[in-house]
C-alpha positions as CSV (number, residue, x, y, z in Angstrom):
1,M,-38.4,-20.4,-25.9
2,A,-35.4,-18.3,-24.6
3,F,-33.5,-20.1,-21.7
4,K,-32.0,-17.7,-19.0
5,K,-28.1,-18.2,-18.8
6,S,-27.7,-20.2,-15.5
7,N,-24.8,-18.7,-12.9
8,P,-23.6,-20.9,-10.3
9,L,-22.9,-18.1,-8.0
10,P,-25.4,-15.9,-6.3
11,G,-26.2,-12.5,-7.0
12,L,-24.1,-9.2,-6.9
13,S,-25.0,-7.9,-3.8
14,L,-24.6,-11.2,-1.8
15,T,-21.0,-12.1,-3.4
16,L,-20.1,-8.4,-3.3
17,G,-21.2,-8.2,0.4
18,F,-19.5,-11.3,1.4
19,T,-16.3,-10.1,-0.6
20,L,-16.1,-6.8,1.4
21,F,-16.7,-8.6,4.7
22,Y,-14.1,-11.3,4.3
23,L,-11.9,-8.4,2.9
24,C,-12.4,-6.1,6.0
25,I,-12.1,-8.9,8.6
26,L,-8.7,-10.0,7.6
27,V,-7.1,-6.9,6.0
28,V,-8.8,-3.7,6.6
29,I,-9.4,-3.9,10.3
30,P,-6.0,-5.1,11.5
31,I,-4.5,-2.0,9.3
32,G,-6.8,0.2,10.7
33,A,-6.3,-0.6,14.1
34,L,-2.6,-0.5,13.4
35,C,-3.1,3.1,12.0
36,L,-5.2,3.9,14.9
37,K,-2.5,2.6,17.5
38,A,0.2,4.8,15.8
39,S,-2.3,7.8,15.4
40,H,-1.7,8.4,19.4
41,L,2.3,8.6,18.8
42,S,3.5,12.3,18.5
43,W,5.4,13.3,15.4
44,H,8.5,13.3,17.4
45,E,7.7,10.3,19.3
46,F,7.1,8.4,15.9
47,W,10.4,9.8,14.3
48,S,12.5,9.0,17.0
49,L,11.4,5.2,17.7
50,A,10.9,4.8,13.6
51,A,14.5,6.3,12.7
52,N,16.8,5.8,15.5
53,E,20.4,4.1,14.9
54,R,19.0,0.9,15.2
55,A,15.6,0.9,13.1
56,L,17.8,2.7,10.1
57,A,20.5,0.1,10.2
58,A,17.7,-2.5,9.9
59,Y,16.0,-0.7,7.1
60,K,19.0,-0.2,5.2
61,L,19.6,-4.3,5.5
62,S,16.4,-5.3,4.7
63,F,15.9,-3.1,1.5
64,S,19.7,-4.3,0.3
65,A,18.9,-7.6,1.0
66,S,15.6,-7.5,-0.6
67,V,17.1,-6.2,-3.6
68,I,19.9,-8.3,-4.2
69,A,17.5,-11.2,-3.5
70,A,15.2,-10.3,-6.1
71,L,17.8,-9.5,-8.6
72,A,19.1,-13.0,-8.0
73,N,15.7,-14.4,-8.5
74,A,15.3,-12.1,-11.7
75,L,18.4,-13.8,-13.1
76,F,18.2,-17.2,-12.2
77,G,14.8,-17.3,-11.8
78,S,14.3,-16.4,-15.5
79,L,16.7,-19.2,-16.7
80,L,15.2,-22.1,-14.7
81,A,11.6,-21.1,-16.1
82,W,13.3,-20.9,-19.6
83,V,14.8,-24.5,-18.8
84,L,11.7,-25.9,-17.7
85,V,9.6,-24.7,-20.9
86,R,11.8,-25.1,-23.3
87,Y,13.4,-28.1,-22.8
88,R,12.5,-32.0,-21.8
89,F,14.8,-34.0,-19.8
90,P,14.7,-36.6,-17.2
91,G,13.4,-35.5,-13.9
92,R,12.2,-32.0,-15.3
93,Q,8.6,-32.8,-13.4
94,L,10.5,-33.1,-10.1
95,I,12.4,-30.0,-10.5
96,D,9.3,-28.0,-11.6
97,A,7.6,-29.5,-8.4
98,L,10.7,-28.3,-6.3
99,V,10.3,-24.6,-7.4
100,D,7.1,-24.3,-5.1
101,F,8.9,-26.0,-2.3
102,P,9.3,-22.6,-0.6
103,F,5.7,-22.1,-0.7
104,A,4.7,-25.2,0.9
105,L,7.8,-25.3,3.5
106,P,7.3,-23.2,6.7
107,T,9.8,-20.7,7.0
108,A,11.1,-21.4,10.2
109,V,12.1,-25.0,9.1
110,A,13.6,-23.3,6.0
111,G,15.3,-21.1,8.2
112,L,16.9,-23.9,10.7
113,T,17.5,-25.9,7.5
114,L,19.8,-23.2,6.1
115,A,21.3,-22.5,9.4
116,N,22.6,-25.8,9.5
117,L,23.8,-26.1,6.3
118,F,25.7,-23.2,6.2
119,S,26.9,-23.4,9.8
120,E,30.7,-24.1,10.4
121,H,30.0,-27.7,10.7
122,G,27.2,-28.0,8.3
123,W,27.1,-30.0,5.1
124,L,28.3,-26.7,3.0
125,G,29.5,-24.8,5.6
126,H,32.2,-27.5,6.5
127,F,33.9,-26.6,3.4
128,L,33.0,-22.9,2.8
129,V,34.2,-21.5,6.4
130,P,37.7,-22.6,6.2
131,M,37.4,-20.6,2.7
132,G,36.0,-17.6,4.6
133,I,32.6,-17.8,3.4
134,K,30.3,-17.5,6.3
135,G,26.7,-18.4,5.5
136,A,25.2,-19.0,8.8
137,Y,24.8,-15.8,11.3
138,T,26.0,-13.2,8.7
139,K,24.3,-11.1,6.3
140,L,25.1,-13.5,3.5
141,G,22.6,-15.8,5.6
142,V,20.3,-13.1,5.1
143,Y,20.9,-12.7,1.7
144,I,20.6,-16.5,1.3
145,A,17.2,-17.0,2.7
146,L,15.5,-13.9,1.2
147,T,16.4,-15.6,-2.1
148,F,15.2,-18.8,-0.9
149,V,11.7,-17.7,-0.3
150,G,11.3,-15.4,-3.1
151,M,12.6,-17.8,-6.1
152,P,8.9,-19.0,-6.8
153,F,7.5,-15.6,-7.6
154,A,10.3,-15.1,-10.3
155,V,10.0,-18.4,-12.0
156,R,5.7,-18.9,-11.9
157,T,5.7,-15.3,-13.1
158,L,7.8,-16.1,-16.2
159,Q,6.4,-19.5,-16.9
160,P,3.2,-18.8,-18.5
161,V,5.0,-16.0,-20.5
162,I,7.3,-18.0,-21.9
163,E,5.1,-20.8,-22.9
164,K,3.0,-18.2,-25.0
165,C,6.3,-17.0,-26.9
166,D,5.6,-17.9,-30.6
167,H,8.2,-19.9,-31.9
168,N,7.6,-19.0,-35.4
169,V,8.6,-15.3,-34.8
170,E,12.0,-16.6,-33.4
171,E,12.6,-18.9,-36.4
172,A,11.6,-15.9,-38.6
173,A,14.4,-13.7,-36.9
174,A,16.9,-16.4,-37.5
175,S,15.8,-16.7,-41.5
176,L,16.6,-13.0,-41.5
177,G,20.1,-13.4,-40.4
178,A,19.5,-12.6,-36.8
179,G,22.0,-14.2,-34.4
180,R,21.0,-15.8,-31.3
181,W,22.0,-12.5,-29.4
182,S,19.9,-10.6,-31.6
183,T,17.2,-12.7,-31.5
184,F,17.1,-12.6,-27.7
185,T,17.8,-9.1,-27.2
186,R,15.3,-8.0,-29.9
187,V,12.7,-10.3,-30.1
188,I,12.6,-12.8,-26.6
189,F,13.6,-9.7,-23.9
190,P,11.0,-7.3,-24.8
191,T,8.2,-9.9,-24.5
192,L,9.6,-11.4,-21.0
193,L,10.5,-7.7,-19.6
194,P,7.4,-7.1,-18.4
195,A,6.9,-10.4,-16.5
196,L,10.4,-10.4,-15.7
197,L,9.8,-6.8,-14.0
198,T,6.8,-8.1,-11.9
199,G,8.3,-11.2,-10.9
200,F,11.2,-8.9,-9.3
201,A,8.7,-6.7,-7.8
202,L,6.9,-9.7,-6.1
203,S,9.8,-11.5,-4.8
204,F,11.4,-8.3,-3.4
205,A,7.7,-7.6,-1.8
206,R,7.9,-11.1,-0.2
207,A,11.6,-10.9,0.9
208,L,11.0,-7.4,2.6
209,G,8.2,-8.8,5.1
210,E,10.2,-11.9,5.7
211,Y,10.8,-13.2,9.2
212,G,10.4,-16.7,9.8
213,S,13.4,-17.9,7.9
214,V,15.7,-15.0,8.7
215,V,15.4,-15.1,12.5
216,F,17.4,-18.3,12.7
217,I,20.2,-17.9,10.0
218,S,20.9,-14.0,10.7
219,G,22.9,-13.2,13.8
220,N,19.9,-10.8,15.3
221,S,22.9,-8.4,16.0
222,F,23.0,-4.9,15.0
223,N,24.9,-5.8,11.6
224,T,22.1,-8.6,10.6
225,E,19.0,-7.5,12.1
226,I,16.1,-6.9,9.4
227,A,13.2,-4.5,10.1
228,P,10.7,-7.9,10.8
229,V,13.0,-9.2,13.2
230,L,13.5,-5.7,15.2
231,I,9.6,-5.5,15.5
232,V,9.4,-8.9,17.0
233,S,12.3,-7.9,19.1
234,R,10.5,-4.6,20.3
235,L,7.5,-6.7,21.0
236,E,9.7,-9.0,23.4
237,Q,10.9,-6.1,25.3
238,Y,7.1,-4.7,25.7
239,D,8.4,-1.8,23.7
240,Y,4.9,-1.6,21.5
241,N,5.2,1.8,20.5
242,G,8.8,1.1,19.1
243,A,7.5,-2.2,17.0
244,I,4.1,0.0,16.0
245,A,6.3,2.8,14.8
246,V,8.6,0.3,12.7
247,A,5.7,-1.7,11.5
248,M,4.1,1.5,10.2
249,V,7.1,2.3,8.0
250,L,6.8,-1.4,6.7
251,L,3.2,-0.9,6.0
252,V,3.6,2.5,4.4
253,L,6.5,0.7,2.1
254,S,4.7,-2.5,1.5
255,F,1.7,-0.6,0.1
256,G,3.7,1.5,-2.1
257,L,5.1,-1.8,-3.6
258,L,1.6,-3.1,-4.0
259,L,0.7,-0.3,-6.3
260,G,4.3,-0.7,-8.1
261,V,3.2,-4.6,-8.6
262,N,-0.4,-3.7,-9.6
263,W,0.6,-1.0,-12.4
264,L,3.3,-3.5,-13.5
265,E,0.9,-6.1,-14.0
266,H,-1.2,-3.3,-16.1
267,W,1.6,-1.9,-18.0
268,S,2.3,-5.9,-18.9
269,T,-1.4,-6.8,-20.2
270,R,-1.3,-3.5,-22.2
271,F,2.2,-4.1,-23.4
272,Q,1.2,-7.9,-24.7
273,R,-1.8,-7.0,-26.2
274,A,0.1,-4.3,-28.2
């Protein structure tokens, strides 16, 4: 007697319908409303609002700070992921749990904490400011905040790949006379490269849209204002058209980043299978 394989989920039509409904409510409708609102602006109005001097300065800082933060996370996040996977030491589980701390911590709390920490009278700022290193209310503070919120993406993306790395391949390379540097550059690094690029892209995308932690540690002046802070500032001034124009620019760029991340993940899957 043949038994029909049971499925804990309902049929395709019901689950797909709920998925599309859920996606529309949370993603499609808000984005569509923003695009509809922006369509009421003429091209000249949109360009003047989205590409004025203040907006361009905000874009420049947002992208430069996001790239710097993503590079720092790609480098030091790789080292952290390697240590957590390959070594056993006291306190390892605690450090592994702290990696996810930026996920759980409200970004506003992170911004307040970093601002107090690096301020002139803070625990670190008390020593750094006399040396000429100002972390609070400067561009450096923006870099620190964006690095903080993006760090888990780089670590958690690399950890599963490092866990799957075959030790036998490294031992075989060593037995054939390869040194540590040759083993790393020719055996380990090519395996980690796709995940490293994906972690970099995810960290960059997270930093590009960050607001909560930056608004407290940046000076919110012309030189330390990122694009999300500019959007909120225009909303507070009831300049809705200006906020919509900057938001549309970030929306297009974020969509491009999303496509890039999906391509990297697809390439990473094909690369590992090959």
